[in-house]
Residue, then its C-alpha position, 0 to 999 in steps of 0.5 A: x432196293x432203294x426207291x426213287x424219288x420224284x423233284x415235286x416229293x423232294x421238299x416234303x420229305x426230311x435230308x436226313x430221309x433222302x440218299x443221292x447216288x455218287x455215279x449217276x445222281x439219282x435222288x431215293x427214298x434213304x432205306x433201313x438197313x440190316x446186319x448184312x446187307x447192301x444198299x444197290x442204286x435202281x439206276x445203275x448199279x453202283x454200291x450206295x452203302x451197306x451196313x457190314x458186321x463187326x466193322x470196327x474190329x475187323x478195319x481196326x485188325x486192318x489197320x494195324x497190319x498195316x503198320x507192321x508192313x509199312x517199315x519193312x515195305x519202305x525200308x527193306x529191299x525190293x529187288x536187289x539188281x547186279x550189273x556188269x559185277x556190280x551188285x546194289x539193294x534199292x528200298x523206297x527210301x533209297x528210292x527218294x534218296x536218291x533222286x534228292x542226291x541227283x538233283x532232282x529234290x521237287x520229284x522227290x517229295x512228290x515221291x516220298x509224299x505219295x509214297x509214305x508220308x501221304x498213306x503214313x497219316x491216312x493210317x494213323x487218321x483210320x486208327x485215330x478215327x476207329x479208336x475215337x468209335x471203338x473207346x467213345x472219346x473225342x469224337x469230335x477229334x474222329x470227325x475232324x481227322x476221318x473229313x482230313x483223311x477224305x482229302x487224302x484219298x487221292x494223293x496216297x500213292x501205292x499202287x502207281x509206286x508199284x506199277x513203277x517197280x513194275x516196270x523197272x523190274x521188266x526194263x532191267x530183266x534183258x540188262x541185269x540179274x535182278x532178284x525181287x527183295x523181300x521189301x517189294x513183297x512186303x509192299x505188296x501186301x500193304x498195296x491189298x491190306x490197304x484196298x480190303x481197308x478200303x472195301x470193309x471200312x464201311x464210310x456210311x458206318x463210319x460216319x454214323x458211329x462218328x456222330x453217335x446215331x450207331x453205338x454198334x458200329x462193331x457188332 
């Protein structure tokens, strides 16, 4: 458990020995963690950081899995709609195209960026960062890409798009025959993999590995 630091002690300690809670701003001495341990704020219980096993290899596996799911999640049918004898198959991409062709170009661009463009850029940034650590090359570029990734985190809204799809299915269920497509399964799988990636890819260890402080992040 990290030890809280009183205000008079702050000036006597180097910044590298201090850590602040992201939730309640409590300033603490940074603890040294063994493999598999995690540090929690003594005030609010927020997880400050963890020292997980095989972070790089596990994160790489999840990133590759997410990239493999990306194309079927966005280009295979999410659902098949049968209304009054007419059948249509909808994908994420056809939804963007439909909005654009319907005169809502601004909405189409936002939907494309939040559901397709930015999630793909995030995955590519994560892949490049992990490979720079794994192969020990271009870590300066890795630092830049990891900063860019953190700026993009709040803009990839797959969960919002999924919620919209589920609401549409519920509302249309009484008016038409709806069949769930493979694309929806892939889309949900992509979302789950990305959530797991956020948990496994410990930011504390990634920053340390990129700065050269921890060359054993993959152990």
